C-alpha positions in Angstrom: 5.1 45.8 24.8 2.1 46.4 27.0 1.3 49.2 29.3 0.5 46.8 32.1 -3.3 47.1 31.8 -5.2 43.8 32.2 -7.1 44.4 29.0 -3.9 44.8 27.1 -2.5 41.6 28.6 -5.7 39.7 27.6 -5.4 41.1 24.0 -1.8 40.0 23.8 -2.7 36.6 25.1 -5.6 36.3 22.5 -3.2 37.3 19.7 -0.6 34.8 20.8 -3.3 32.1 20.9 -4.4 33.0 17.4 -0.8 32.8 16.2 -0.3 29.4 17.8 -3.5 28.1 16.3 -2.4 29.3 12.9 1.0 27.8 13.3 -0.5 24.4 14.4 -2.9 24.5 11.3 0.1 25.2 9.0 2.1 22.5 10.6 -0.7 20.0 10.2 -0.9 21.0 6.5 2.9 20.5 6.1 2.6 17.0 7.7 -0.2 16.0 5.3 1.9 17.2 2.4 4.9 15.2 3.6 2.8 12.1 4.1 1.5 12.5 0.6 5.0 12.9 -0.9 6.2 9.8 1.0 3.2 7.8 -0.4 4.0 9.0 -3.9 7.7 8.2 -3.5 6.8 4.7 -2.4 4.6 4.3 -5.5 7.4 5.6 -7.7 9.8 3.1 -6.1 7.4 0.2 -6.9 6.9 1.5 -10.5 10.7 1.5 -10.8 10.6 -2.1 -9.8 7.9 -3.0 -12.2 10.2 -5.0 -14.5 11.3 -7.1 -11.5 7.7 -7.6 -10.5 6.8 -8.7 -14.0 9.7 -11.1 -14.1 8.6 -12.7 -10.8 5.0 -13.0 -12.0 6.2 -14.5 -15.3 8.3 -17.1 -13.4 5.3 -18.0 -11.2 3.0 -18.2 -14.1 5.4 -20.6 -15.8 5.2 -22.8 -12.8 1.4 -22.8 -12.7 1.3 -23.4 -16.5 3.7 -26.3 -16.1 1.5 -27.8 -13.3 -1.6 -27.6 -15.5 0.3 -29.1 -18.4 1.2 -32.1 -16.2 -2.3 -32.4 -15.0 -3.7 -32.4 -18.5 -1.1 -34.9 -19.7 -2.1 -37.3 -16.8 -5.8 -36.8 -17.6 -5.3 -37.5 -21.3 -3.3 -40.7 -20.5 -6.0 -41.8 -18.1 -3.6 -42.1 -15.2 -5.3 -43.1 -11.9 -8.8 -42.8 -13.4 -11.4 -43.3 -10.7 -15.0 -44.5 -11.0 -17.7 -42.7 -9.1 -17.4 -45.3 -6.2 -13.9 -44.1 -5.6 -12.2 -47.2 -6.8 -9.3 -47.0 -9.2 -9.9 -48.7 -12.5 -7.1 -49.9 -14.8 
């Protein structure tokens, strides 16, 4: 491989360092690509569950709407109407 000269050994070492640096750069690129693919896979999984998310949101909205309907009904009936002093009037 080398003729044993110090300058040849230094050149081989520099070449090996260059190869290692290139390999590390490519490995970092592969890791970035894998991370991006994992992120996209997670997004796709959530999109696949969109119907479930919508169903949960609809159920929760129904509960909120029901609460507001109850509040409005009480206000319209005048239940527990308070005057500005904080006393309940009948």
